[in-house]
N, C-alpha and C positions, 0 to 999 in steps of 0.2 A: 504494500500500500504506500501511497504518498502522503506524508504527514508533515504538518508544520507545528512547531512548538514556539509559542510567543513568550519570551522571557528565558534568559539563560542563567538564572540564579541556580540555587542548589537543586530545586525540584526540576526545573526545566532542563538543565544540563544532564542530570541523571536520566530523566524520562526520555529525552531525545536520543541519547547514546544507547540506552537499553533497547529502544524500539528499533534502532538501526541494527543492533546486534542480531535480531531475528529476521533480518532480510528486508526490512522496510527502507524506503528512501525518505530521509528526514532532513528538513531544513529548519534550523533554529534562528529565531529573529530576536534582535535586541537593539535598543536605541543607543546603547553605549558603544561608540565606535572603537574605543581602546580595547574593550572586552572582545568585540568581534575580531579585531585585528589579531589579538593574542590567540584566540581560539583557532582562527584560520591558519596561524603559524604552527599549530600543533601543541600549544601550551594550555594546560588547564587553568581555570581561574578559581577553583576550589580544591581543597584536599579531601579526597574520599578514597579509601583503600579499594583497589581493584578497578577503579574507573579509568585510569590512564591507559591501561592496556587495551581495553575495548574501544576507547575513544580514538586512539591512534589507528587501530586496526580498521575501524569503520570509515575514518577519514581516508585512509589509504585505498580502501575498496570503493570509494566514491558514493557511499551511502549516507554520509553525515556531512551537512553543509551549514554554513553560518552566514548571515547577512544582516545589514541594517535596514533593508527595504522590506516593509510589510507587504507591499504589493508583489514584489518578486518572491518573497518567502512563501506566500500562500497560493501562488499562481496555479499550481496543479494539484493542490492538496485536497484529498478526500476528507481528511480529518484535521481539525485545528485545535490544538491544546492551548489553553490559556494558563500559563504558569507564571503569573505576575505577582508582585508583592502585595500583601494586604496588611500594611502596618497598622498598629493601633492608633486610633484617633485620640483627641484630647479627652474624650469621655470613656475611652477604653474599648469602644466598638471597633471592629475591623473596617478599615477604609478601603472601599472597592473602586475608588476613582480610576485607578489604572486599568482595571478590568473593563469598566464601563467606557472608558476612553477608547480602548482598542475595539470594543464591541461596536461603538459608533462608527469607527473607521471601516470595520469589516462589512457593515451594511452597504457601504458604497463600493466595496471591492469584490464581493462575491459574484461569481459569474455562472455558477452551477450549484446543484444540491451539495451541501457541505454539512458535516457534523462538527459543531463547535462544543468543545468540552471544557468545563471548569475543572482544572486540576488543582488550582490553588485552594487553600482552606478558606471558605467563604461563609458568611452568615446565611441562615435559612432564608430562602426567598431570592437569593442572588440569581439563580437560573432564570427566574421570571423577569428580573430586571435586565439581564443580558439579552434575553429574547426580545424584550420591548425595545432596547437600544438598537439592536440590529434591524428589527422590523421597520423602524422609521425610514430607513433608506434602502432596504433590500428589495430586489426585483426577482429573486429566485427563492426556491424552497430551501429550508435549512432546519436543523434540529439543534437544540441546546441541551446538553447532557451534563449531569454532575457525576464526576468520577474521581473522588478524593484519593489523595496519595497517603500511604501508610509507611513512609520510609523512615528508618532510624539512621541518623548520622553515624557513620563508622561502619555500617553494614548495609548501606542503601542499595548497592548493586545486587547483593543477594536477596534483599527484600523485594526488589523489583522483579528480578528474574524468577524468583520462587516465592510468590506472595502467599500469605496465609489465606487471603481471600481477595477478590476483586469486587468492589462495590460500584454498581452502575445505576444511576438514577435517571430513568427516562420512561416515557409512556409511548415512545415511538417504536413500532415493530421494525421499521426500516433501519433505525439506528442500532437496535438490539442485534440484528443479524450481522451488521458490519463490525460492531464491537466484539461480538462473540468470536468472529474470525480473527480479529486483531489480537485478542487475549488468549486464544486457545493454546498457542505455544508455551505460554507461561504457567498453565494449570494442567499440564499433562499428567501430573501425579495425582490428580483428583481433587485438589483444593477448589473451592466453589467460586463461580461467578454468581454474585447475588444481585438480582435485579429488583429495583424498588422505584418509588416515585422520587422526583428530584429533591423535594424538601427533606424526605427521610434520609436520603444519601448525604445531604449537606449536614444534617444534624448528627448522623452516624460518626462523622469524623470528629466533630467537637465532643461528642459523648465519649468516644474512645480515649482521646487525649485527657479529657477532664477526669475520667475514671482512673487512669494510670497516675495522673498527678495526685489524685486523692489517695490512692494506695500508697504512694511514696510518702506523702505527708502524714498519713496515719502511722506508718512505721516509724517515722521520725519522732512523732509524739510518743509512741511506745518506748523508743530509745531514751527520750528525755525522762520518761517515767522510770525506766530501769535505773538510771543514774541516781534517782532519789530513793528508790527502794533497795538498791544494792543488788538488783538482778542483772542478768547478762542478756543483752538483746540478741546475741547470736543464738543462744539457746531458745529464746522465745520465737525467733524467726524460724528456726528449724521445726519447732513444735507446731506452729500454725501453718507453715508452708506445706507440711505433709498432708494437710486437709485438702482434698482435691477441689473442694468448693472455693478455696482461697488460692491455692497454687503457690509455687516457690518464687515466681518472678516478681520483680519490683518490690521486694521486701527488704532490700538492703538499706539500712539507715545511713545517714550522712549529713552533709551540710546543705541539703536542699537541691532542688532541680533548677536547671536553667535552660539555655538554648533558644531556638527560634520558634519552637512550637508550643510547648506546655505553657509557658507564662502568657504568651499572646492569646492562645486559644482558650484557656481558662477564663481570662479576663473578657474576651469577646463573648463567650457563652453566657457569662454572668450579665454582661451588658445587654445582650439580646433578650435574655430572660426578663430583665427589668422593663424592656420596651414593650413587652406583652403583659406587664403588671404581674410578673411572678418573681418572688424573692428567692433566689437560689442560695440559701444560707450556707450550705456546705461549701460551695465554691468561694464565697467570701472568706470563710474560715481557712480554706486551703491557701489562698493567696496571702493572707495575713501571716499564717504560720510559716509558710515557706520563706518569706522575707526575713523573719526572725531567725529561722534555722540557718540561713547563710552566715550569720554572725555567731553561731553557737560556740565556736572556739574562742572568740575574742575575750569574754570574761575569764576563761580558763588561762589564756595567755597572760592577761593582765595580772591575775591573781598570782601566778608563778613568779612574776617579776615585781611583786609588791606594788602593783598599780603604777609602776614607773617604767615606761617604755622609751623614754627619751635617750637617744644615743644607742639603743639596742639595734643590732643587725639581725634581721630575720630572713632566713632562706625560705623560699617558697617553691615547691615542686608542683607544677600543674597550673595552667592558666585557662585552657579550654574548658567549656562547661561539662564535657565528658571526654573519654579517651577516643582516639582514632578520628579526630576532627580538629580543624583549626578554628572552629566557631567559638567566639567568646561572648556571644549575645546572652545577656543575663547570667553570666558565669559567676558562681559564688566567689571565685578567686578575686574578682574585681572589687566586690564589697569588702572582702577581708583586707585587701591592699589599702583601700580608702581609710578603713578604721586604723590600721597600723600606722599609716603615715600621719593621720590626724593625732595619734597618740605620741608622735615624736620618733617613731622607729624608722629605720631605713630598710628597704626590701630589695633583695636580689633574687630574681626569678629564673626558673628554667621550665621550658615546655618543649616537647619534641616538634610541635607544628605551629603553635599559636603565638609565638613571640612576636613575629612581625605585625600581627594584627593588634597586639597590645602596645607595641612601640608606636604604631600609628595613632593609637588612642591616648596613651599616657605620656609619650615622649620620654623626657629624662626624669620623670617623677620617681621611677624606680630603676634599678640596675638589672641587666640581663647577663646570663652566662650561657656560653655555647655548649657546656657540658653539665650534666646534673650535679656532679660532685664539685665542680668549680664554684657553684653557688653556695656551697657549705663553708668555704674557707673563712675562719674567724667569725662565723655566725653564732649568735647566742642561742638560737633554736631553729628547728626545721618545722615548717608547716606543710602538710600535704593536702592539696585541694582537688586534685584530679587523679583518678585511679588508672593511670597509664600502666601497661604491663611491665615496663622496665623499672617501675618503682616497687613492684611487688616482692622482688627478691634482690635487694641491693646488697652491696658490700658493707656490712655493718661495721667492720673494723675500719674501713675507710671513713665512714660517717663519724665514728668515734674520734678518729684522729684529726678531722677537719673542724668539727664543731667545738666551740669554747666549752659548751655544756652538752652533756648527752641527753638532749631534750627534744622530743618529737611530739608535735600536735597533729594527729592524723584525722582528717575530716572524712576519710573513706574507709577506715577500719581495715587497712591492708595487712597488718601484722598480727601474729599470734601473741596473745598476752603472756603466756608462759615463757616463750622465747625472749620477749623483750625484758622480762624480769631476770632471766638468766644472764642476759647481756648487760644488765645494769643501767638501762635507760629509764629516764623519767618519761613515761609514755602515756599520752592522753588521747583517747579515741571517743567514739560516740556511742552512748548506751552501754558502756562496759566499765569495769573498775579501772581506776587510774593506777598505773604502775609507778611507784616512787623509788 
């Protein structure tokens, strides 16, 4: 099939590349000329494991193209995916102005029956608005479909190529037949393509992310309670995770969630609820608790240094909101950095992929190290904010020799308590006893 993808951000680039991988001819469109130039020269604009290999292969095979021209990009397309940003507005609702702007342009450009698909996470009712915007100028038949993405940063290629499910919101039999053919190569193992109406599909994406954010937040609350009772959150997690009604995933406590999806989508769903006079109290609590959780380690750090961080050097491992990405949007590490600097400390950070993004944001407010151990030299303590694999089994002898004090504040519970006790560290984690 011939496919156009409007927007070459995280979702658009993964979507376009993965569709090309199954033999489709894909043209990705973006107004950012620098980005398109870079992509056409064979350079990715995001970090995502496994993406570069298929990106380069499909460019070489002539199946993946990039352009700044909307007219050229959609010229022969049977399907057009809208993968445009939906940033939160001032009131917290998702802003769909970019989507509606492109929809208005599409109405003037469509020359034959085309399926237009909302791939972005959008408020309930957006498909109707897109349809209305295109209808104003369109002279041909078209269908607007909701097909939300369920990609996890760090494993997005696997998620796309082997989806748990594909959600398609449409009432058009014509669109259903085409999209069934499009997605059949991705569900050969039997995972379902689930058809529903457009509004249900739009709400499904928000409901999924809100539920997962709530599950994470609930476990963080249990972890905080464990600290007060003297219980061990690892034991509690295993105990409840063995219940198949609950499941083991998303039960790991820490210093809160971040990224481009959960914070924005929870906020947007709460706002959409208020617009139909429904107070979604659980989501209000989730947002409030998560912001507090990002700073969970700060009082513990201050207490260790007798509430005086002036002149202290803190090493920080991890800047991305999660491992295997360079995404720093809503990353807990950024909140921790702000608090440490405000208290008079200096911060030296290391992250395998996200340092350039933080440098662009913070400039010289903090220091950066090219190696994880270089960040530790003469530091008064180590703080861990992201659970990168290379942090899980470090050289503890090296850590001991570089730090002024054998002190680690671990926001991701990477290390075994007994081992840290044997090694003589002062070790603080989340929801577990402190090792002195």
